[in-house]
C-alpha positions in Angstrom: 0.1 -0.1 0.0 1.6 3.2 -1.0 0.9 6.9 0.2 0.5 10.3 -1.5 -0.1 13.7 -0.7 -3.1 15.6 -2.4 -5.0 19.1 -1.8 -7.7 18.7 0.6 -11.0 20.2 0.0 -11.8 24.0 0.0 -8.6 25.9 0.2 -8.3 29.1 2.2 -6.9 30.9 -0.8 -10.4 30.0 -2.5 -12.5 31.4 0.4 -10.5 34.8 0.3 -10.7 35.0 -3.4 -14.4 34.7 -3.4 -14.8 37.3 -0.5 -12.6 39.5 -2.5 -14.7 39.0 -5.2 -17.8 39.8 -3.4 -16.0 43.2 -1.9 -15.3 44.3 -5.3 -18.9 43.7 -6.6 -20.5 45.5 -3.7 -18.1 48.4 -3.8 -18.8 49.0 -7.6 -22.7 48.8 -7.4 -22.6 51.2 -4.5 -20.6 53.3 -6.7 -23.0 53.1 -9.5 -25.7 54.5 -6.8 -23.7 57.2 -6.6 -22.6 58.3 -9.8 -25.4 56.7 -11.8 -24.5 55.0 -15.3 -25.5 57.6 -17.9 -22.8 60.3 -17.3 -19.5 58.8 -17.6 -17.9 62.3 -16.6 -19.9 61.9 -13.3 -17.5 61.7 -10.1 -18.7 61.0 -6.6 -17.3 59.6 -3.2 -17.6 56.5 -1.4 -16.1 56.2 1.9 -13.7 58.7 1.0 -12.7 57.1 -2.3 -13.1 58.7 -5.3 -15.3 56.9 -8.2 -16.8 57.5 -11.4 -18.8 55.0 -13.8 -15.6 53.6 -15.5 -14.1 53.1 -12.0 -17.2 51.1 -10.9 -17.3 49.1 -13.9 -13.6 48.0 -13.5 -14.5 47.2 -10.0 -17.3 45.0 -10.8 -15.4 43.2 -13.6 -12.5 42.4 -11.2 -15.0 41.0 -8.5 -16.8 38.8 -11.3 -13.5 37.4 -12.1 -12.6 36.8 -8.5 -15.8 34.5 -8.0 -15.1 32.7 -11.4 -11.5 31.9 -10.3 -12.2 31.0 -6.8 -13.5 27.6 -8.2 -10.3 26.3 -8.2 -7.0 26.8 -5.8 -4.7 27.2 -8.6 -7.0 29.8 -10.4 -7.4 31.4 -6.9 -3.7 31.8 -6.8 -3.6 33.0 -10.3 -6.3 35.6 -9.6 -4.0 36.7 -6.6 -0.9 37.4 -9.2 -3.3 39.4 -11.6 -4.4 41.6 -8.4 -0.9 42.1 -7.5 0.5 42.9 -10.9 -2.6 45.1 -12.0 -3.1 47.1 -8.7 0.7 47.4 -8.3 1.1 49.1 -11.7 -2.2 51.4 -11.2 -0.8 52.5 -7.8 2.6 53.6 -9.5 0.4 55.2 -12.1 -1.8 56.9 -9.3 1.2 58.4 -7.8 2.0 60.0 -11.2 -1.5 61.3 -11.5 -1.8 62.8 -8.0 1.8 64.3 -8.4 3.5 62.4 -5.8 6.0 61.4 -8.7 7.4 64.3 -10.7 7.1 62.8 -14.0 3.8 61.4 -15.4 4.6 59.5 -18.8 0.7 58.8 -19.0 -0.3 62.3 -18.5 -2.0 62.7 -21.9 -4.5 60.1 -20.6 -5.5 62.3 -17.8 -7.3 60.6 -14.9 -9.8 58.2 -16.4 -10.7 56.5 -12.9 -10.9 59.6 -11.0 -8.5 58.7 -8.6 -7.7 60.6 -5.5 -4.8 60.2 -2.7 -7.1 57.6 -0.6 -7.5 55.4 -3.9 -3.8 55.3 -4.2 -3.3 53.5 -0.8 -6.3 51.4 -1.4 -4.9 50.4 -4.5 -1.5 49.4 -3.0 -3.3 47.6 -0.1 -5.2 45.3 -3.0 -1.8 44.7 -4.9 -0.4 43.3 -1.3 -3.6 41.4 -0.8 -3.4 39.7 -4.0 0.4 39.0 -3.3 -0.7 37.1 -0.4 -3.3 35.1 -2.2 -0.5 34.1 -4.9 1.9 32.6 -2.5 -0.7 31.3 0.3 0.2 27.6 0.7 -2.3 24.8 0.2 -3.9 22.7 3.0 -2.9 19.0 2.1 -3.6 15.5 3.6 -2.1 12.1 3.4 -4.1 9.7 1.3 -3.5 5.9 1.3 -3.6 4.2 -2.1 -5.6 1.0 -1.7 -4.6 -2.0 -3.8 -6.5 -2.5 -6.9 -7.8 -5.8 -5.8 -9.7 -4.3 -2.8 -11.7 -1.9 -5.2 -12.7 -4.9 -7.6 -16.1 -5.8 -7.9 -17.3 -9.3 -7.2 -17.8 -9.9 -11.0 -14.3 -8.7 -11.7 -12.8 -10.8 -8.7 -14.5 -14.1 -10.1 -13.3 -13.3 -13.5 -9.7 -12.9 -12.4 -10.0 -16.1 -10.4 -11.1 -17.8 -13.6 -8.3 -16.5 -15.6 -5.8 -17.5 -13.0 -7.4 -21.0 -12.8 -7.4 -21.2 -16.7 -3.7 -20.2 -16.7 -3.0 -23.0 -14.1 -1.5 -26.4 -15.5 -4.3 -29.1 -15.8 -4.6 -32.2 -14.1 -6.2 -35.2 -16.1 -8.7 -36.5 -13.8 -8.6 -40.4 -13.6 -11.6 -42.9 -13.9 -12.5 -44.2 -10.7 -13.5 -47.5 -12.0 -9.7 -47.9 -13.3 -7.2 -49.3 -10.8 -4.4 -47.3 -10.1 -2.1 -49.8 -8.5 1.4 -50.2 -10.0 1.4 -52.9 -12.6 4.0 -54.7 -10.6 1.7 -55.2 -7.8 -1.4 -56.1 -10.0 -3.1 -59.5 -9.2 -3.4 -61.5 -12.1 -6.1 -63.9 -12.3 -5.6 -67.7 -13.2 -6.6 -68.4 -16.5 -9.5 -70.8 -16.8 -8.2 -74.5 -17.9 -10.7 -74.2 -20.6 -8.8 -71.6 -22.4 -5.7 -73.5 -22.7 -5.2 -74.6 -26.1 -3.9 -78.0 -25.4 -6.3 -79.5 -23.1 -9.2 -81.2 -24.4 -12.8 -79.9 -23.3 -16.4 -81.7 -23.3 -19.0 -80.9 -25.6 -20.6 -78.6 -22.9 -17.2 -76.7 -22.4 -16.8 -76.2 -26.1 -16.6 -72.7 -27.3 -17.8 -71.5 -30.9 -15.2 -69.7 -32.8 -16.4 -66.2 -33.1 -15.0 -65.5 -36.6 -16.9 -69.0 -38.3 -19.4 -69.7 -35.6 -18.5 -73.4 -35.7 -17.4 -75.7 -32.7 -13.7 -76.4 -32.6 -14.2 -80.2 -32.7 -10.3 -81.3 -32.3 -10.8 -79.9 -28.7 -13.7 -82.0 -28.0 -13.1 -84.7 -25.9 -15.3 -87.8 -26.8 
């Protein structure tokens, strides 16, 4: 019997990825209640964070992606890497937009997500959270591999037994009516006197020749 280690059940990284997805969706929906969906230039605030319709759309999309990728432990870790890469890049861009960094190579794009300083630090926190998801270890357990014979159905076992029996050397069965005693020890019965060729027999003891159905008259004693 061998042992192996496998991932056991629902992983913590899947739970965290699912909760993060729900949080993004809720925050985006609340943002839509403040900005609406008709005017993409509208800007509002949710808990001190600046949002606009495009910002809300990005948050809802990231949340839906999180829920989908939370279905598998490997996908949940990949989701963490995506959060880390995306929001880390957005954090650096936020620093350039808000003037923390002197140069902004993307200045011509303006501020499409309407971010402010609070958004900068929120995006940094999300990037670190994504890194945590990406490197979170899996919960594993030891599994015993049972022999294949124990998993076989009764029909399979009987078939396997028949195959083994067919492959075994066959033993010829002896006729019970035939004596198995060695020939050296076999007891021979005395030959009747009537069958001895040189002794005469009476008419009553005469035997017909099976080839001619005639009596052997030479041996009849008169």
